[in-house]
N, CA, C and O atoms as CSV, one atom per row, in Angstrom:
chain,resi,resn,atom,element,x,y,z
A,1,MET,N,N,117.718,94.115,100.770
A,1,MET,CA,C,117.601,93.628,99.423
A,1,MET,C,C,118.896,93.919,98.661
A,1,MET,O,O,119.459,93.041,98.008
A,2,VAL,N,N,119.353,95.168,98.759
A,2,VAL,CA,C,120.571,95.565,98.046
A,2,VAL,C,C,121.751,94.696,98.480
A,2,VAL,O,O,122.513,94.200,97.650
A,3,ARG,N,N,121.884,94.524,99.777
A,3,ARG,CA,C,122.989,93.719,100.311
A,3,ARG,C,C,122.949,92.294,99.757
A,3,ARG,O,O,123.986,91.746,99.382
A,4,HIS,N,N,121.770,91.698,99.705
A,4,HIS,CA,C,121.635,90.321,99.215
A,4,HIS,C,C,121.931,90.219,97.719
A,4,HIS,O,O,122.554,89.256,97.273
A,5,LEU,N,N,121.487,91.203,96.952
A,5,LEU,CA,C,121.760,91.188,95.513
A,5,LEU,C,C,123.257,91.324,95.232
A,5,LEU,O,O,123.793,90.635,94.364
A,6,ILE,N,N,123.919,92.201,95.958
A,6,ILE,CA,C,125.362,92.369,95.777
A,6,ILE,C,C,126.103,91.107,96.213
A,6,ILE,O,O,127.046,90.682,95.545
A,7,ALA,N,N,125.687,90.509,97.322
A,7,ALA,CA,C,126.316,89.268,97.799
A,7,ALA,C,C,126.151,88.136,96.782
A,7,ALA,O,O,126.982,87.231,96.706
A,8,ALA,N,N,125.067,88.200,96.002
A,8,ALA,CA,C,124.827,87.178,94.973
A,8,ALA,C,C,125.600,87.478,93.691
A,8,ALA,O,O,125.515,86.724,92.722
A,9,GLY,N,N,126.363,88.592,93.685
A,9,GLY,CA,C,127.204,88.907,92.533
A,9,GLY,C,C,126.624,89.905,91.557
A,9,GLY,O,O,127.208,90.138,90.499
A,10,HIS,N,N,125.492,90.500,91.881
A,10,HIS,CA,C,124.846,91.451,90.973
A,10,HIS,C,C,125.394,92.859,91.157
A,10,HIS,O,O,125.874,93.210,92.235
A,11,GLU,N,N,125.321,93.655,90.115
A,11,GLU,CA,C,125.574,95.083,90.217
A,11,GLU,C,C,124.217,95.735,90.448
A,11,GLU,O,O,123.263,95.455,89.721
A,12,VAL,N,N,124.123,96.597,91.448
A,12,VAL,CA,C,122.837,97.178,91.829
A,12,VAL,C,C,122.859,98.686,91.581
A,12,VAL,O,O,123.768,99.389,92.023
A,13,HIS,N,N,121.851,99.164,90.874
A,13,HIS,CA,C,121.681,100.586,90.607
A,13,HIS,C,C,120.439,101.045,91.374
A,13,HIS,O,O,119.361,100.469,91.229
A,14,VAL,N,N,120.605,102.086,92.189
A,14,VAL,CA,C,119.502,102.611,92.993
A,14,VAL,C,C,119.256,104.056,92.585
A,14,VAL,O,O,120.179,104.871,92.576
A,15,ALA,N,N,118.008,104.372,92.248
A,15,ALA,CA,C,117.602,105.750,91.966
A,15,ALA,C,C,116.706,106.169,93.125
A,15,ALA,O,O,115.641,105.587,93.331
A,16,THR,N,N,117.135,107.182,93.885
A,16,THR,CA,C,116.416,107.538,95.106
A,16,THR,C,C,116.651,108.988,95.503
A,16,THR,O,O,117.634,109.611,95.103
A,17,ALA,N,N,115.726,109.507,96.297
A,17,ALA,CA,C,115.897,110.831,96.879
A,17,ALA,C,C,116.478,110.720,98.291
A,17,ALA,O,O,116.808,111.727,98.917
A,18,VAL,N,N,116.597,109.511,98.771
A,18,VAL,CA,C,117.146,109.255,100.107
A,18,VAL,C,C,118.638,109.573,100.096
A,18,VAL,O,O,119.308,109.306,99.098
A,19,PRO,N,N,119.175,110.132,101.172
A,19,PRO,CA,C,120.615,110.402,101.214
A,19,PRO,C,C,121.439,109.126,100.994
A,19,PRO,O,O,121.074,108.050,101.467
A,20,GLU,N,N,122.529,109.263,100.285
A,20,GLU,CA,C,123.371,108.121,99.898
A,20,GLU,C,C,123.834,107.287,101.093
A,20,GLU,O,O,123.953,106.066,100.991
A,21,PHE,N,N,124.097,107.950,102.233
A,21,PHE,CA,C,124.617,107.213,103.392
A,21,PHE,C,C,123.659,106.141,103.897
A,21,PHE,O,O,124.088,105.199,104.564
A,22,VAL,N,N,122.372,106.267,103.592
A,22,VAL,CA,C,121.408,105.249,104.008
A,22,VAL,C,C,121.813,103.886,103.443
A,22,VAL,O,O,121.626,102.860,104.097
A,23,PHE,N,N,122.361,103.878,102.242
A,23,PHE,CA,C,122.800,102.625,101.621
A,23,PHE,C,C,124.257,102.321,101.936
A,23,PHE,O,O,124.604,101.189,102.272
A,24,THR,N,N,125.109,103.337,101.824
A,24,THR,CA,C,126.547,103.091,101.962
A,24,THR,C,C,126.983,102.816,103.402
A,24,THR,O,O,128.065,102.271,103.615
A,25,ALA,N,N,126.173,103.178,104.386
A,25,ALA,CA,C,126.517,102.871,105.776
A,25,ALA,C,C,126.494,101.363,106.020
A,25,ALA,O,O,127.238,100.857,106.861
A,26,GLU,N,N,125.656,100.657,105.299
A,26,GLU,CA,C,125.514,99.207,105.475
A,26,GLU,C,C,126.177,98.403,104.358
A,26,GLU,O,O,126.616,97.274,104.576
A,27,VAL,N,N,126.245,98.978,103.184
A,27,VAL,CA,C,126.761,98.252,102.016
A,27,VAL,C,C,127.919,99.032,101.415
A,27,VAL,O,O,127.734,100.139,100.910
A,28,ARG,N,N,129.087,98.467,101.466
A,28,ARG,CA,C,130.262,99.093,100.844
A,28,ARG,C,C,130.723,98.164,99.728
A,28,ARG,O,O,131.326,97.119,99.974
A,29,SER,N,N,130.430,98.564,98.510
A,29,SER,CA,C,130.768,97.712,97.369
A,29,SER,C,C,130.907,98.557,96.113
A,29,SER,O,O,130.143,99.500,95.909
A,30,PRO,N,N,131.875,98.227,95.273
A,30,PRO,CA,C,131.984,98.921,93.986
A,30,PRO,C,C,130.837,98.543,93.037
A,30,PRO,O,O,130.657,99.175,91.996
A,31,ARG,N,N,130.073,97.521,93.395
A,31,ARG,CA,C,128.938,97.112,92.558
A,31,ARG,C,C,127.641,97.835,92.929
A,31,ARG,O,O,126.586,97.550,92.363
A,32,LEU,N,N,127.722,98.774,93.882
A,32,LEU,CA,C,126.557,99.574,94.260
A,32,LEU,C,C,126.667,100.948,93.612
A,32,LEU,O,O,127.632,101.679,93.840
A,33,ARG,N,N,125.676,101.289,92.809
A,33,ARG,CA,C,125.630,102.588,92.134
A,33,ARG,C,C,124.378,103.314,92.625
A,33,ARG,O,O,123.274,102.772,92.577
A,34,ILE,N,N,124.566,104.540,93.096
A,34,ILE,CA,C,123.438,105.319,93.600
A,34,ILE,C,C,123.330,106.600,92.796
A,34,ILE,O,O,124.318,107.304,92.587
A,35,ARG,N,N,122.128,106.890,92.352
A,35,ARG,CA,C,121.865,108.103,91.578
A,35,ARG,C,C,120.715,108.847,92.234
A,35,ARG,O,O,119.697,108.252,92.587
A,36,ARG,N,N,120.884,110.133,92.392
A,36,ARG,CA,C,119.845,110.958,93.022
A,36,ARG,C,C,118.711,111.179,92.033
A,36,ARG,O,O,118.924,111.610,90.900
A,37,ALA,N,N,117.505,110.875,92.487
A,37,ALA,CA,C,116.327,111.070,91.652
A,37,ALA,C,C,115.107,111.223,92.548
A,37,ALA,O,O,114.940,110.488,93.522
A,38,ILE,N,N,114.272,112.171,92.212
A,38,ILE,CA,C,113.019,112.322,92.940
A,38,ILE,C,C,111.952,111.615,92.117
A,38,ILE,O,O,111.661,111.994,90.982
A,39,LEU,N,N,111.389,110.596,92.707
A,39,LEU,CA,C,110.419,109.751,92.015
A,39,LEU,C,C,109.055,109.900,92.678
A,39,LEU,O,O,108.776,109.258,93.690
A,40,ASP,N,N,108.224,110.733,92.114
A,40,ASP,CA,C,106.893,110.935,92.665
A,40,ASP,C,C,105.926,111.020,91.502
A,40,ASP,O,O,106.000,111.937,90.684
A,41,CYS,N,N,105.030,110.069,91.434
A,41,CYS,CA,C,104.089,110.055,90.308
A,41,CYS,C,C,102.974,111.072,90.491
A,41,CYS,O,O,102.244,111.357,89.543
A,42,GLY,N,N,102.827,111.627,91.694
A,42,GLY,CA,C,101.813,112.643,91.934
A,42,GLY,C,C,100.436,112.091,92.213
A,42,GLY,O,O,99.466,112.849,92.250
A,43,ALA,N,N,100.322,110.785,92.410
A,43,ALA,CA,C,99.023,110.184,92.672
A,43,ALA,C,C,98.532,110.541,94.065
A,43,ALA,O,O,99.314,110.622,95.013
A,44,VAL,N,N,97.231,110.754,94.176
A,44,VAL,CA,C,96.603,110.975,95.474
A,44,VAL,C,C,96.285,109.598,96.045
A,44,VAL,O,O,95.631,108.779,95.400
A,45,GLN,N,N,96.758,109.359,97.263
A,45,GLN,CA,C,96.585,108.043,97.870
A,45,GLN,C,C,95.924,108.157,99.232
A,45,GLN,O,O,96.259,109.035,100.026
A,46,ALA,N,N,94.969,107.249,99.497
A,46,ALA,CA,C,94.325,107.174,100.807
A,46,ALA,C,C,95.263,106.517,101.809
A,46,ALA,O,O,95.248,106.839,102.997
A,47,ASP,N,N,96.077,105.595,101.316
A,47,ASP,CA,C,97.082,104.919,102.128
A,47,ASP,C,C,98.188,104.452,101.187
A,47,ASP,O,O,98.172,104.805,100.008
A,48,ALA,N,N,99.134,103.679,101.670
A,48,ALA,CA,C,100.297,103.288,100.864
A,48,ALA,C,C,99.933,102.450,99.636
A,48,ALA,O,O,100.713,102.382,98.685
A,49,LEU,N,N,98.776,101.820,99.644
A,49,LEU,CA,C,98.417,100.920,98.541
A,49,LEU,C,C,97.195,101.336,97.738
A,49,LEU,O,O,96.890,100.717,96.719
A,50,THR,N,N,96.491,102.371,98.177
A,50,THR,CA,C,95.233,102.740,97.523
A,50,THR,C,C,95.346,104.091,96.835
A,50,THR,O,O,95.516,105.122,97.486
A,51,VAL,N,N,95.248,104.072,95.509
A,51,VAL,CA,C,95.288,105.309,94.714
A,51,VAL,C,C,93.863,105.752,94.430
A,51,VAL,O,O,93.009,104.935,94.086
A,52,ASP,N,N,93.609,107.039,94.575
A,52,ASP,CA,C,92.311,107.619,94.258
A,52,ASP,C,C,92.422,108.257,92.874
A,52,ASP,O,O,92.900,109.385,92.754
A,53,PRO,N,N,91.981,107.541,91.815
A,53,PRO,CA,C,92.174,108.066,90.456
A,53,PRO,C,C,91.436,109.378,90.189
A,53,PRO,O,O,91.966,110.251,89.501
A,54,LEU,N,N,90.230,109.529,90.719
A,54,LEU,CA,C,89.473,110.755,90.477
A,54,LEU,C,C,90.149,111.956,91.143
A,54,LEU,O,O,90.284,113.013,90.527
A,55,ALA,N,N,90.572,111.796,92.396
A,55,ALA,CA,C,91.262,112.890,93.093
A,55,ALA,C,C,92.594,113.210,92.421
A,55,ALA,O,O,93.009,114.369,92.388
A,56,THR,N,N,93.257,112.203,91.892
A,56,THR,CA,C,94.521,112.420,91.189
A,56,THR,C,C,94.292,113.261,89.941
A,56,THR,O,O,95.034,114.210,89.687
A,57,LEU,N,N,93.277,112.922,89.166
A,57,LEU,CA,C,92.967,113.704,87.962
A,57,LEU,C,C,92.540,115.125,88.311
A,57,LEU,O,O,92.908,116.073,87.617
A,58,GLU,N,N,91.773,115.276,89.375
A,58,GLU,CA,C,91.359,116.622,89.792
A,58,GLU,C,C,92.555,117.462,90.216
A,58,GLU,O,O,92.562,118.679,90.027
A,59,LYS,N,N,93.555,116.824,90.783
A,59,LYS,CA,C,94.773,117.528,91.175
A,59,LYS,C,C,95.543,117.996,89.936
A,59,LYS,O,O,96.099,119.094,89.913
A,60,VAL,N,N,95.564,117.148,88.916
A,60,VAL,CA,C,96.293,117.464,87.684
A,60,VAL,C,C,95.509,118.437,86.811
A,60,VAL,O,O,96.092,119.329,86.194
A,61,LEU,N,N,94.200,118.271,86.758
A,61,LEU,CA,C,93.333,119.107,85.922
A,61,LEU,C,C,92.298,119.808,86.796
A,61,LEU,O,O,91.114,119.486,86.703
A,62,PRO,N,N,92.703,120.750,87.637
A,62,PRO,CA,C,91.778,121.334,88.615
A,62,PRO,C,C,90.628,122.138,88.028
A,62,PRO,O,O,89.608,122.312,88.695
A,63,SER,N,N,90.758,122.631,86.813
A,63,SER,CA,C,89.701,123.477,86.255
A,63,SER,C,C,88.582,122.670,85.603
A,63,SER,O,O,87.563,123.236,85.207
A,64,ARG,N,N,88.756,121.370,85.489
A,64,ARG,CA,C,87.733,120.539,84.846
A,64,ARG,C,C,86.826,119.907,85.884
A,64,ARG,O,O,87.245,119.631,87.008
A,65,SER,N,N,85.595,119.683,85.501
A,65,SER,CA,C,84.655,118.968,86.359
A,65,SER,C,C,84.719,117.500,85.917
A,65,SER,O,O,84.278,117.144,84.824
A,66,LEU,N,N,85.273,116.672,86.782
A,66,LEU,CA,C,85.452,115.270,86.433
A,66,LEU,C,C,84.464,114.385,87.176
A,66,LEU,O,O,84.201,114.567,88.364
A,67,THR,N,N,83.935,113.436,86.448
A,67,THR,CA,C,83.063,112.411,87.036
A,67,THR,C,C,83.562,111.055,86.542
A,67,THR,O,O,84.300,110.993,85.559
A,68,PRO,N,N,83.176,109.979,87.205
A,68,PRO,CA,C,83.628,108.658,86.722
A,68,PRO,C,C,83.275,108.395,85.257
A,68,PRO,O,O,83.984,107.657,84.574
A,69,SER,N,N,82.185,108.993,84.771
A,69,SER,CA,C,81.822,108.775,83.360
A,69,SER,C,C,82.721,109.572,82.401
A,69,SER,O,O,82.655,109.377,81.188
A,70,SER,N,N,83.563,110.471,82.945
A,70,SER,CA,C,84.475,111.251,82.104
A,70,SER,C,C,85.545,110.398,81.475
A,70,SER,O,O,86.137,110.779,80.466
A,71,PHE,N,N,85.801,109.234,82.067
A,71,PHE,CA,C,86.832,108.387,81.532
A,71,PHE,C,C,86.265,107.110,81.219
A,71,PHE,O,O,86.972,106.221,80.744
């Protein structure tokens, strides 16, 4: 994706925890900007696409008794 955007003339900014070489090994361009950032929303997920909202809230607020009617 990054390579195609740069080839189309765009400046691309990437915020990632992945090591910089993952991008720069394939894409060498002054229009590529990489910034280190850890991006984790803390959601509890059963798989890559399914968020468990109740388990997520219990993780954030462990001392509370949460039920679906709580929200």
